[in-house]
C-alpha positions as CSV (number, residue, x, y, z in Angstrom):
1,M,-22.8,12.8,22.3
2,M,-24.3,14.2,25.7
3,D,-28.7,13.8,25.5
4,Q,-30.8,16.2,27.2
5,K,-31.4,13.5,29.5
6,Q,-27.5,13.1,30.4
7,F,-27.7,17.0,30.4
8,D,-30.2,17.9,32.7
9,K,-29.4,15.5,35.1
10,I,-25.9,17.1,35.8
11,R,-28.0,20.4,36.4
12,A,-29.9,18.5,38.7
13,V,-27.3,17.5,40.4
14,F,-25.5,21.2,40.4
15,E,-28.8,23.0,41.0
16,R,-28.7,21.1,44.5
17,S,-25.1,20.9,45.5
18,G,-23.4,23.0,47.9
19,V,-20.2,22.3,46.4
20,A,-19.7,25.4,43.8
21,L,-19.8,23.6,40.3
22,T,-19.4,24.5,36.4
23,L,-19.9,22.9,33.4
24,V,-17.7,23.8,29.6
25,D,-18.5,22.8,26.2
26,M,-15.8,22.1,24.7
27,S,-16.5,22.2,21.9
28,L,-17.8,25.6,21.4
29,P,-15.3,28.2,21.0
30,E,-13.5,29.3,23.8
31,Q,-15.0,26.6,26.2
32,P,-18.1,28.4,27.3
33,L,-20.0,27.7,30.4
34,V,-22.9,26.2,29.9
35,L,-23.9,26.1,33.6
36,A,-23.6,27.6,36.6
37,N,-24.6,26.6,40.1
38,P,-25.8,28.6,43.1
39,A,-23.1,27.7,45.0
40,F,-20.7,29.3,42.4
41,L,-22.8,32.9,41.7
42,G,-22.8,32.6,45.7
43,L,-19.2,32.6,46.1
44,T,-18.6,34.8,42.8
45,G,-21.5,37.5,43.1
46,Y,-21.8,37.3,39.5
47,T,-25.8,36.1,38.1
48,E,-26.1,33.6,35.6
49,G,-27.0,35.9,32.5
50,Q,-23.0,37.8,33.4
51,V,-21.1,34.5,33.3
52,L,-22.9,31.9,30.9
53,G,-21.3,31.6,27.5
54,L,-18.1,33.2,29.0
55,N,-14.9,31.2,29.1
56,C,-13.7,31.3,33.1
57,R,-10.8,33.4,32.5
58,F,-13.1,36.3,33.0
59,L,-12.8,36.0,36.5
60,Q,-8.4,35.6,36.4
61,C,-9.1,39.3,35.6
62,D,-5.3,40.9,34.8
63,D,-3.8,38.7,37.8
64,D,-0.4,36.8,36.8
65,N,-1.8,32.8,37.0
66,T,0.6,32.0,33.6
67,A,2.0,28.9,35.4
68,T,-1.7,27.7,36.3
69,R,-2.9,28.6,33.1
70,A,-0.8,26.5,31.5
71,E,-0.9,23.6,33.6
72,I,-4.9,23.9,32.8
73,R,-4.7,24.7,29.2
74,A,-2.4,21.1,29.3
75,A,-5.3,19.1,31.1
76,L,-7.8,20.5,28.8
77,A,-5.8,19.5,25.6
78,A,-4.6,16.1,27.3
79,G,-8.9,15.4,28.4
80,R,-7.4,14.6,32.0
81,E,-8.5,15.6,35.7
82,A,-6.5,18.5,37.2
83,Q,-5.8,20.7,40.6
84,V,-4.6,23.7,40.5
85,I,-4.7,27.3,42.9
86,L,-5.6,30.6,41.0
87,R,-6.5,34.0,42.0
88,N,-9.4,35.4,41.1
89,H,-12.3,38.0,41.3
90,R,-15.9,38.2,42.5
91,A,-18.3,40.7,40.5
92,D,-16.9,43.3,42.8
93,G,-13.7,43.5,42.0
94,S,-12.6,42.1,45.8
95,P,-9.9,39.1,44.7
96,F,-10.0,35.3,46.4
97,D,-7.3,32.2,46.2
98,N,-9.6,29.7,44.5
99,L,-8.3,26.0,44.7
100,L,-10.2,24.7,41.1
101,F,-10.9,21.4,40.4
102,L,-11.2,19.8,36.5
103,H,-12.8,16.8,35.7
104,P,-13.6,15.1,32.0
105,V,-17.4,14.3,31.3
106,G,-19.1,13.4,28.0
107,G,-17.4,11.8,25.3
108,R,-14.0,9.3,25.0
109,P,-10.5,9.2,26.8
110,G,-8.7,12.3,26.4
111,A,-11.4,13.8,24.1
112,P,-14.3,14.9,26.7
113,E,-17.2,16.5,25.2
114,Y,-18.0,18.7,29.1
115,F,-15.2,19.8,31.2
116,L,-16.8,20.0,35.0
117,G,-15.2,22.3,37.4
118,S,-15.1,23.0,41.2
119,Q,-13.9,26.2,43.0
120,F,-13.4,26.5,46.2
121,E,-12.5,29.8,48.3
122,L,-8.7,29.0,49.8
123,G,-7.9,31.9,52.4
124,H,-11.1,32.6,54.6
125,C,-11.0,29.3,55.0
126,K,-10.0,28.6,59.4
127,A,-10.7,24.8,59.0
128,G,-7.5,24.3,56.0
129,V,-6.5,21.4,54.8
130,G,-9.2,19.6,56.5
131,A,-12.0,21.7,54.8
132,V,-10.0,21.0,51.8
133,I,-10.6,17.8,52.0
134,G,-14.2,17.8,52.8
135,H,-14.7,19.3,49.9
136,T,-13.0,17.0,47.7
137,D,-14.8,14.7,49.1
138,Q,-17.8,16.0,48.4
139,L,-16.9,16.5,45.6
140,S,-16.4,13.2,44.3
141,R,-20.5,12.0,45.6
142,E,-21.7,15.0,42.8
143,L,-19.8,13.3,40.1
144,S,-20.6,10.2,41.2
145,R,-24.5,11.1,41.0
146,I,-23.8,13.0,37.8
147,G,-22.3,9.6,36.2
148,A,-19.4,11.0,35.2
149,V,-16.8,8.6,37.6
150,S,-14.7,6.5,35.8
151,E,-14.1,2.9,36.9
152,H,-10.3,5.1,38.1
153,M,-12.2,7.5,40.3
154,E,-13.1,5.0,43.2
155,M,-11.7,5.3,46.6
156,G,-8.4,5.1,46.3
157,S,-8.7,8.6,43.1
158,R,-11.1,10.2,45.7
159,R,-8.6,9.4,48.5
160,Q,-5.6,10.7,46.2
161,L,-7.4,13.9,44.9
162,A,-8.1,14.6,48.5
163,E,-4.9,14.1,49.3
164,M,-3.1,15.9,45.7
165,A,-5.4,19.1,47.2
166,A,-4.1,18.6,50.6
167,A,-0.7,18.6,49.7
168,L,-1.9,22.0,47.1
169,V,-3.6,23.5,50.0
170,R,-0.1,23.1,52.2
171,A,2.2,24.1,49.5
172,W,-0.2,27.6,49.2
173,E,-0.2,28.2,52.7
174,S,3.8,28.1,52.9
175,R,3.2,30.6,50.4
176,R,1.4,33.3,52.1
């Protein structure tokens, strides 16, 4: 179980990060958000009080993300990383396409205590794939700062994460 010192370390990294970050507690029913940083709140337009205690599904409203939701559920059940693109909605109701990165934190392999989510808005990003690769680099640095990076997430895996994210964005762009 993650102790208060580790949780506070994660909170401090979240507060300083320019990357939108959330943390869900896998031990609680509905896997609610227990942390959401200012970048996430800025992206979505919600306040911390409006999001803590909720599952991130609230961002999806009534959009049909069925296949993507299944992919997320499978990653959570297996305790593994995932990258998906979802249609989400801000507090004002405006939609945005969200490149979501999920990363297990704490616990044991296959059974993490928490999942860290990082959100990246697609569509308004003129820099395209290059900006996504920059986001994955920054996300990797943030994961290292909180000590959530296992040995397999070294340089080769970071490069693979960036390449997978770039491929996902290219596929998304080709469907538009």
